[in-house]
Backbone as CSV, one residue per row, in Angstrom:
resi,resn,N_x,N_y,N_z,CA_x,CA_y,CA_z,C_x,C_y,C_z
1,MET,-24.658,61.975,-0.538,-24.846,62.395,0.838,-24.746,61.172,1.748
2,VAL,-24.119,61.318,2.860,-23.954,60.243,3.830,-25.213,60.121,4.676
3,ASN,-25.687,58.896,4.842,-26.829,58.634,5.713,-26.317,58.238,7.087
4,VAL,-26.807,58.917,8.117,-26.381,58.638,9.486,-27.603,58.241,10.298
5,VAL,-27.457,57.158,11.077,-28.504,56.724,11.986,-27.900,56.475,13.356
6,GLU,-28.702,56.699,14.362,-28.334,56.376,15.734,-28.980,55.038,16.076
7,ILE,-28.180,54.091,16.525,-28.718,52.787,16.916,-29.273,52.915,18.329
8,LEU,-30.585,52.722,18.447,-31.259,52.873,19.729,-31.416,51.549,20.460
9,LEU,-31.561,50.473,19.691,-31.819,49.165,20.270,-31.337,48.112,19.292
10,GLU,-30.636,47.113,19.800,-30.233,45.988,18.961,-30.766,44.711,19.590
11,LEU,-31.385,43.875,18.747,-31.955,42.609,19.197,-31.334,41.468,18.402
12,GLU,-31.332,40.282,19.013,-30.874,39.080,18.334,-31.967,38.026,18.421
13,ALA,-32.207,37.360,17.319,-33.147,36.243,17.278,-32.352,34.993,16.909
14,SER,-32.663,33.896,17.567,-31.904,32.671,17.310,-32.822,31.456,17.319
15,ASN,-32.246,30.338,16.880,-32.908,29.043,16.905,-34.154,28.995,16.010
16,PHE,-34.022,29.555,14.813,-35.125,29.517,13.856,-35.407,28.075,13.438
17,ASN,-36.663,27.796,13.078,-37.067,26.463,12.617,-36.151,25.963,11.510
18,ASN,-35.745,24.733,11.631,-35.015,24.013,10.591,-33.656,24.595,10.241
19,THR,-33.174,25.594,10.963,-31.862,26.151,10.640,-30.968,26.261,11.865
20,GLY,-31.543,26.619,13.016,-30.753,26.840,14.215,-29.904,28.095,14.154
21,ARG,-30.070,28.895,13.127,-29.253,30.103,12.949,-29.742,31.256,13.808
22,SER,-28.896,32.277,13.904,-29.287,33.504,14.593,-29.054,34.695,13.673
23,THR,-29.714,35.796,13.991,-29.582,37.024,13.211,-29.812,38.204,14.138
24,ARG,-29.531,39.376,13.651,-29.700,40.596,14.447,-30.527,41.625,13.686
25,GLY,-31.134,42.501,14.472,-31.888,43.618,13.916,-31.771,44.808,14.850
26,ARG,-32.024,45.978,14.313,-31.865,47.195,15.085,-33.040,48.140,14.887
27,VAL,-33.292,48.930,15.925,-34.184,50.080,15.834,-33.260,51.291,15.752
28,VAL,-33.433,52.098,14.710,-32.543,53.238,14.489,-33.344,54.527,14.320
29,ARG,-32.659,55.641,14.596,-33.244,56.969,14.399,-32.357,57.718,13.407
30,THR,-32.982,58.305,12.374,-32.210,59.062,11.384,-31.709,60.369,11.987
31,ILE,-30.530,60.769,11.531,-29.957,62.055,11.939,-29.585,62.784,10.661
32,PRO,-30.108,63.965,10.397,-31.158,64.640,11.154,-32.521,64.049,10.792
33,GLY,-33.524,64.486,11.427,-34.887,64.078,11.111,-35.558,63.349,12.249
34,GLY,-34.876,62.379,12.819,-35.426,61.681,13.968,-36.412,60.573,13.669
35,ASP,-36.575,60.172,12.381,-37.502,59.090,12.060,-36.990,57.767,12.611
36,LEU,-37.892,56.983,13.210,-37.554,55.661,13.733,-37.858,54.606,12.681
37,SER,-36.916,53.686,12.478,-37.127,52.598,11.529,-36.362,51.367,11.995
38,CYS,-36.522,50.287,11.250,-35.870,49.017,11.584,-34.837,48.661,10.522
39,GLN,-33.798,47.992,10.946,-32.813,47.386,10.061,-32.693,45.916,10.449
40,VAL,-32.577,45.039,9.452,-32.361,43.625,9.734,-31.142,43.141,8.957
41,ASP,-30.404,42.206,9.558,-29.217,41.670,8.905,-29.560,40.605,7.865
42,ASP,-30.572,39.801,8.137,-30.906,38.679,7.271,-32.412,38.632,7.050
43,GLY,-32.805,37.921,6.007,-34.229,37.806,5.738,-34.577,36.506,5.048
44,ILE,-35.855,36.331,4.837,-36.418,35.187,4.136,-37.091,35.742,2.881
45,LYS,-36.853,35.129,1.747,-37.375,35.653,0.478,-38.879,35.906,0.484
46,SER,-39.629,35.070,1.157,-41.091,35.185,1.101,-41.677,36.115,2.166
47,VAL,-40.825,36.731,3.004,-41.307,37.578,4.103,-40.779,39.000,3.915
48,ALA,-41.700,39.963,3.863,-41.309,41.372,3.703,-40.655,41.897,4.980
49,GLU,-39.539,42.577,4.809,-38.858,43.181,5.956,-39.676,44.350,6.495
50,PRO,-39.513,44.674,7.785,-40.228,45.828,8.348,-39.880,47.100,7.569
51,GLN,-40.879,47.818,7.138,-40.695,49.029,6.335,-41.355,50.217,7.009
52,GLY,-40.965,51.394,6.601,-41.616,52.607,7.066,-41.042,53.119,8.368
53,THR,-41.744,54.086,8.925,-41.314,54.694,10.182,-42.299,54.321,11.281
54,TYR,-41.837,54.428,12.506,-42.632,54.023,13.666,-42.759,55.193,14.629
55,ASP,-43.826,55.160,15.420,-44.105,56.241,16.363,-43.261,56.148,17.629
56,SER,-42.817,54.932,17.964,-42.047,54.761,19.202,-41.043,53.628,19.033
57,ILE,-40.092,53.581,19.940,-39.112,52.495,19.945,-39.830,51.167,20.172
58,ASP,-40.821,51.158,21.055,-41.586,49.931,21.318,-42.292,49.433,20.061
59,ASP,-42.875,50.337,19.280,-43.540,49.938,18.038,-42.548,49.292,17.074
60,ALA,-41.371,49.890,16.942,-40.353,49.348,16.042,-39.831,48.011,16.558
61,ARG,-39.610,47.906,17.866,-39.157,46.641,18.455,-40.195,45.550,18.200
62,ASN,-41.463,45.859,18.399,-42.525,44.883,18.144,-42.576,44.470,16.678
63,ALA,-42.281,45.394,15.770,-42.254,45.068,14.340,-41.137,44.073,14.037
64,LEU,-39.983,44.240,14.667,-38.884,43.286,14.476,-39.268,41.904,14.990
65,ILE,-39.851,41.855,16.175,-40.239,40.574,16.768,-41.304,39.889,15.906
66,GLU,-42.274,40.655,15.429,-43.305,40.101,14.550,-42.690,39.588,13.252
67,TYR,-41.751,40.344,12.689,-41.059,39.936,11.463,-40.354,38.601,11.657
68,TRP,-39.629,38.457,12.752,-38.914,37.201,12.993,-39.884,36.047,13.217
69,GLY,-41.013,36.303,13.821,-42.033,35.264,13.961,-42.528,34.786,12.606
70,LYS,-42.755,35.734,11.686,-43.189,35.374,10.331,-42.092,34.603,9.596
71,CYS,-40.846,34.982,9.807,-39.724,34.259,9.205,-39.692,32.821,9.709
72,ASN,-39.896,32.649,10.993,-39.872,31.319,11.587,-40.974,30.439,11.001
73,ILE,-42.171,31.005,10.831,-43.285,30.268,10.225,-42.965,29.909,8.782
74,ALA,-42.381,30.852,8.041,-42.030,30.593,6.642,-40.995,29.477,6.536
75,LEU,-40.027,29.471,7.425,-39.024,28.404,7.405,-39.649,27.054,7.702
76,GLN,-40.581,27.019,8.623,-41.266,25.772,8.952,-42.075,25.295,7.746
77,SER,-42.796,26.218,7.121,-43.648,25.864,5.985,-42.829,25.389,4.795
78,GLU,-41.686,26.033,4.562,-40.858,25.704,3.402,-40.294,24.293,3.506
79,PHE,-39.968,23.865,4.691,-39.319,22.580,4.870,-40.259,21.491,5.378
80,TRP,-41.473,21.874,5.737,-42.409,20.925,6.322,-42.872,19.936,5.265
81,LYS,-42.726,18.645,5.559,-43.196,17.598,4.660,-44.065,16.647,5.470
82,PRO,-45.365,16.899,5.502,-46.236,15.998,6.277,-46.284,14.609,5.661
83,LYS,-46.456,13.616,6.500,-46.585,12.250,6.008,-47.916,12.113,5.279
84,LEU,-47.889,11.422,4.204,-49.120,11.181,3.464,-49.869,10.049,4.136
85,SER,-51.120,10.293,4.394,-51.912,9.212,4.991,-52.424,8.320,3.874
86,GLY,-52.445,7.071,4.138,-52.871,6.238,3.041,-53.543,5.054,3.448
């Protein structure tokens, strides 16, 4: 069976820590059914992608923004090498 979604909102995040890369994500609605969910183009291994359904477009948009914030923190943590005090 073919899965069809309507793209309601597309966002782009850029200038992630230590990479300078950009990525995109979308808020979509299933057809039929009308469930709202998120899709992301790229991810970080240690950060779970937004899952499940959302009550509103704003809720899904906020989930994408929160996800990218967590990705940015993970990238900083992965590459962060503090100087050893001695």
